[in-house]
C-alpha positions in Angstrom: 28.2 -59.3 36.0 25.3 -56.3 35.2 28.3 -55.1 32.7 28.1 -58.1 31.2 24.3 -58.5 30.8 24.3 -54.7 29.2 26.7 -56.2 25.9 24.5 -58.7 25.7 21.9 -56.4 25.3 23.1 -54.5 23.2 21.8 -56.6 20.0 18.4 -56.6 19.5 18.0 -59.9 18.4 19.4 -60.8 21.6 16.8 -59.6 24.3 14.8 -63.3 24.2 18.1 -64.5 25.5 18.7 -61.8 27.8 15.1 -62.3 29.6 15.7 -66.3 29.3 18.9 -65.2 31.4 17.4 -63.3 33.9 15.3 -66.1 34.9 17.9 -68.7 34.7 20.1 -66.4 37.0 16.8 -64.8 39.3 18.5 -66.3 42.4 21.9 -64.6 42.0 19.8 -61.7 41.1 17.4 -61.7 44.5 21.1 -62.1 46.6 22.8 -59.3 44.6 19.8 -56.5 43.8 18.8 -56.3 47.6 20.1 -52.6 47.4 17.2 -50.0 46.9 17.9 -47.6 44.5 16.6 -44.3 45.1 15.5 -42.6 41.6 14.3 -39.2 40.6 12.4 -38.9 37.3 12.2 -35.6 35.4 9.1 -34.8 33.5 7.5 -31.9 31.8 4.3 -32.0 33.8 2.6 -34.3 36.5 0.2 -35.6 36.6 -0.8 -36.0 32.7 -3.6 -38.5 31.5 -2.1 -39.9 28.3 1.9 -40.5 29.4 0.9 -43.9 30.8 4.2 -45.2 29.4 6.4 -42.7 32.1 3.9 -44.0 34.6 4.4 -47.7 34.0 8.1 -47.0 34.7 7.4 -45.0 37.9 5.1 -47.7 39.1 7.1 -50.7 38.3 10.2 -49.3 40.0 8.3 -48.9 43.2 6.7 -52.3 42.9 10.4 -53.6 42.6 11.5 -51.9 46.0 13.0 -48.8 44.7 12.3 -44.8 46.2 10.9 -43.3 43.1 10.3 -39.6 43.4 9.2 -37.0 40.3 10.6 -33.3 39.4 7.7 -31.8 37.0 9.0 -28.9 35.2 5.1 -27.7 35.4 2.2 -28.9 37.4 -0.3 -31.1 35.2 -4.1 -31.6 35.2 -5.5 -32.4 38.8 -9.2 -32.5 37.3 -8.1 -36.2 35.2 -5.7 -38.0 37.1 -5.2 -41.7 36.6 -6.2 -44.5 38.8 -2.0 -45.4 39.3 -1.5 -41.8 40.3 -3.7 -42.2 43.4 -3.0 -45.7 44.3 1.0 -45.2 44.4 0.4 -41.8 46.2 2.7 -40.1 43.4 1.4 -36.4 43.9 3.3 -36.6 47.3 6.3 -38.3 45.5 6.4 -35.1 43.7 8.4 -31.8 43.5 6.7 -29.0 41.7 9.0 -26.1 42.6 12.7 -25.7 42.3 15.0 -29.0 42.9 16.5 -29.3 46.8 19.7 -27.7 46.7 21.5 -31.6 47.3 20.7 -34.4 45.4 23.0 -36.5 47.0 20.5 -38.8 48.2 19.6 -39.8 44.7 21.5 -42.9 43.0 19.7 -42.3 39.7 18.5 -39.0 37.8 16.1 -40.0 34.7 15.0 -37.5 32.3 11.7 -38.9 30.6 12.2 -36.3 27.9 15.2 -35.6 26.3 14.6 -31.9 25.0 13.9 -31.1 28.7 17.6 -32.2 29.4 19.4 -30.0 31.6 22.8 -30.1 33.2 22.0 -31.5 36.6 25.6 -32.6 37.5 26.6 -28.7 37.2 24.1 -26.8 38.4 23.3 -28.9 41.2 26.3 -30.8 41.5 24.5 -34.2 41.1 27.4 -37.0 41.7 24.9 -40.0 40.8 24.2 -41.5 37.2 22.3 -39.7 34.7 19.7 -41.5 32.2 18.1 -40.0 29.4 15.2 -41.3 27.5 14.7 -40.2 24.1 11.0 -40.7 22.8 9.8 -39.2 19.5 10.3 -35.3 19.3 13.8 -35.8 21.7 15.8 -37.2 18.7 13.5 -36.2 15.6 12.0 -32.5 15.3 14.2 -31.3 18.6 17.5 -32.5 16.8 16.4 -30.6 13.6 15.6 -27.5 15.2 18.7 -27.9 17.5 21.5 -30.4 16.0 23.8 -29.6 18.5 21.8 -30.0 21.7 23.2 -33.2 22.7 26.8 -32.8 22.2 27.9 -31.4 25.6 25.7 -34.2 27.5 27.4 -37.3 25.9 30.4 -36.8 28.1 28.5 -35.6 31.0 25.1 -38.1 31.0 25.9 -42.1 31.8 23.3 -43.6 29.1 20.8 -42.6 26.4 17.5 -44.9 26.1 16.2 -44.4 22.5 12.4 -46.1 22.4 13.4 -48.0 19.7 16.2 -49.6 16.9 15.5 -46.5 14.4 16.0 -43.8 16.7 19.1 -45.6 18.0 20.4 -45.0 14.6 19.8 -41.4 14.8 21.2 -41.3 18.0 25.1 -43.0 16.6 24.8 -40.6 13.6 24.8 -37.5 16.0 28.0 -38.9 17.6 26.7 -40.6 21.0 29.2 -43.3 21.9 27.6 -46.9 21.1 29.0 -48.1 24.1 25.7 -45.0 26.1 23.1 -46.2 24.3 20.5 -48.8 25.1 17.3 -49.4 23.2 14.6 -49.3 25.8 10.9 -50.0 24.5 7.8 -48.3 26.2 5.6 -50.7 27.4 2.3 -51.6 28.5 0.3 -53.2 31.1 -0.5 -56.4 29.3 -2.7 -57.5 32.5 -5.3 -54.7 31.8 -5.3 -55.0 28.1 -6.5 -58.4 27.8 -6.9 -60.0 24.7 -10.2 -60.9 23.0 -11.0 -62.8 19.4 -12.7 -60.4 17.5 -14.9 -61.1 14.1 -16.5 -59.4 11.7 -20.0 -58.7 12.9 -22.5 -60.3 10.4 -25.1 -57.2 11.7 -24.4 -54.6 13.8 -21.6 -51.7 13.4 -17.9 -52.3 12.6 -16.0 -50.0 15.1 -12.6 -48.4 14.2 -10.7 -46.6 16.6 -7.7 -44.0 16.4 -6.4 -42.6 19.6 -3.4 -39.6 20.1 -2.6 -36.0 20.4 -4.2 -34.0 17.7 -0.4 -32.8 15.9 0.5 -33.2 12.4 2.6 -36.4 13.1 -0.1 -38.4 14.0 -1.5 -38.1 10.3 -5.6 -38.8 11.2 -6.8 -36.3 8.3 -5.6 -39.2 6.2 -7.5 -41.9 8.2 -10.6 -39.7 8.0 -10.6 -39.1 4.1 -9.6 -43.3 4.2 -13.2 -43.7 6.5 -15.1 -41.1 4.0 -14.0 -43.5 1.5 -15.4 -46.9 2.8 -18.6 -45.7 4.3 -20.0 -45.5 0.7 -19.6 -49.2 0.3 -19.7 -49.9 3.6 -22.3 -47.8 5.9 -22.3 -49.9 9.2 -18.4 -48.5 10.1 -18.4 -46.0 13.1 -14.7 -44.3 13.4 -14.0 -42.5 16.5 -10.9 -40.3 17.0 -9.7 -40.3 20.8 -7.6 -37.2 21.8 -7.1 -33.8 22.0 -5.1 -30.7 20.1 -4.4 -27.8 18.1 -6.0 -29.9 15.1 -9.1 -30.7 16.3 -11.1 -27.8 14.9 -9.3 -28.9 11.3 -10.5 -32.6 11.8 -14.6 -31.3 12.5 -14.0 -29.1 9.7 -12.7 -31.7 7.2 -15.4 -34.1 8.4 -18.2 -31.7 8.0 -17.2 -31.0 4.5 -17.0 -34.9 4.0 -20.5 -35.2 5.0 -19.4 -38.2 7.4 -20.8 -36.6 10.6 -22.8 -39.6 11.6 -19.6 -42.1 10.5 -17.1 -40.2 12.0 -17.1 -39.0 15.7 -14.3 -37.0 17.5 -13.8 -37.4 21.7 -11.6 -36.0 24.3 -9.2 -38.0 26.2 -10.3 -40.7 28.6 -9.2 -42.5 31.8 -7.4 -45.7 31.1 -10.4 -47.4 32.1 -12.5 -45.6 29.9 -10.2 -46.2 26.9 -9.8 -49.9 27.6 -13.6 -50.4 27.5 -13.7 -48.5 24.2 -11.3 -50.9 22.6 -12.9 -53.8 23.9 -15.6 -52.5 21.8 -13.9 -51.8 18.8 -12.6 -54.4 15.8 -9.6 -52.4 14.0 -7.1 -49.9 15.2 -5.8 -47.2 12.9 -2.9 -45.1 13.2 -1.3 -43.2 9.9 1.7 -41.6 11.8 3.8 -39.0 9.3 6.8 -37.4 9.3 6.0 -34.0 10.0 7.2 -30.7 8.5 9.7 -30.3 11.1 10.7 -33.8 11.2 8.9 -35.0 14.4 8.3 -38.6 14.2 6.5 -41.4 17.0 9.0 -44.1 18.1 6.9 -47.0 18.5 3.3 -46.0 19.8 1.9 -47.5 22.7 -1.6 -47.1 21.1 -0.7 -49.9 18.7 0.6 -52.3 21.5 -2.3 -51.7 23.6 -4.6 -52.4 20.3 -2.8 -55.5 19.3 -2.6 -56.9 23.1 -6.1 -56.9 22.9 -7.2 -58.5 19.5 -7.8 -55.3 17.5 -6.5 -55.7 14.0 -3.9 -53.0 13.5 -3.5 -50.3 10.2 -0.2 -48.2 10.7 2.2 -46.4 8.0 5.4 -47.7 7.7 6.8 -44.7 9.7 10.2 -44.8 12.5 9.7 -47.9 14.7 6.8 -49.0 13.6 8.2 -52.0 11.5 9.5 -53.2 14.7 6.3 -54.0 16.2 4.2 -55.1 13.2 5.1 -57.4 10.9 3.4 -56.3 7.7 0.6 -59.0 6.6 1.4 -61.3 9.6 0.6 -59.2 12.8 -0.6 -56.3 11.5 -0.5 -53.8 7.7 1.9 -51.2 7.2 1.1 -48.6 4.7 3.0 -45.6 2.8 2.6 -42.3 4.6 0.3 -39.9 3.6 -1.8 -42.2 1.7 -5.7 -42.2 2.2 -6.3 -44.7 -0.4 -3.4 -47.2 0.8 -5.4 -47.1 4.3 -8.9 -47.6 3.0 -7.7 -50.4 0.3 -6.0 -52.1 3.6 -9.1 -51.9 5.8 -11.5 -52.9 2.8 -9.3 -56.0 2.3 -9.7 -56.9 6.0 -13.3 -56.5 5.7 -13.3 -58.4 2.6 -11.3 -61.2 4.4 -12.7 -62.2 7.9 -11.3 -65.6 8.0 -7.4 -64.2 7.9 -8.7 -62.0 11.1 -7.5 -65.0 13.9 -3.9 -65.5 12.7 -3.3 -61.9 12.5 -4.7 -61.1 16.0 -2.6 -64.3 17.6 0.7 -62.9 16.1 -0.2 -59.7 17.1 -0.9 -60.1 20.8 2.0 -62.7 21.2 4.4 -60.1 19.5 3.2 -57.5 22.3 3.2 -59.9 25.2 7.2 -61.1 24.3 8.6 -57.7 23.8 6.4 -54.9 25.0 5.1 -56.2 28.5 5.9 -53.5 31.2 6.7 -56.4 33.9 9.6 -57.7 31.4 10.5 -54.2 30.2 11.1 -52.9 34.0 13.0 -56.0 35.0 15.1 -55.3 32.1 15.1 -51.3 33.5 15.9 -52.5 37.1 18.8 -54.6 35.6 20.2 -51.9 33.4 20.3 -49.6 36.4 22.0 -51.9 38.8 24.5 -52.2 36.0 25.1 -48.7 35.5 25.6 -48.0 39.4 27.8 -51.3 39.4 30.1 -49.4 36.7 
């Protein structure tokens, strides 16, 4: 049965039918899926405050009765820990040193980052299933630097899960067998990112926000220049960029050079709860992603999904998987990469046409709830894993 479901799932337009199939046959699944799976997730470091998509998979599988453990290649930041890490006691479920000699107790090993993949079947004589998640750098920048990095793994690994259709096409071009590829979205907790209708404030500040690592592919420099253009006509704009990284000093210098320090501020990482509060007080979200010089790209950034789920109007670039999330002019706006004027013009259009906000917000939140909610995606993930074990 699960093998049949996987074939259905290969077609992106069949995802909704797949969910209906799950619901219709829920009684059968309850009978067939009693077996608890023991799953090992391999991550670069743990805990990590901004890797929520991986955390959602861990907690979602635990909620479904499975025994999930983590193997971290390095220790993360213990001074800033998400509440779910504490609630689910994930630190005590994490291996920080070398793996045990035998991994026979595990059914599935999931590499959360393709560029951290190693031959666990050969090195540790693992007999179970190996799944590889492919996120932004894994299938773009890393492959440009290492064109044949995955060649041997196409035979030894059992399943590759790119996070968007755009990455699926790239993976096919590298030679991965089509029957070993399933697109699986990174998902968000829609119960936490609750929707609120937002209107253009008649008085007070217009709050615009961005979030992400301060690296080239995020493109924040173009948003800074766009906001610097806008504040001349809209002095009530306040733009907050949340994150950290190697370009932080460059951003601060640019803000000072453009003399917009009263309108643009940079903040470090926040806890999930703090970040949600910031979104709740905001009106627009900008993510000006670009293809970096080393070909590093985004998948479908979770920060866009979170903003859309809460009712913020989003302006993003026509980049990688973004068009799979945002329908231009309907649920958000897509502009060309490295184009500050396009960002500025789009934000100005939104500020000049507040009557259009409501329909855009509703289309956005419906899209996210239907296709990117963590409960639905974790149900699909569980079914995929059962099917993999059944083959």
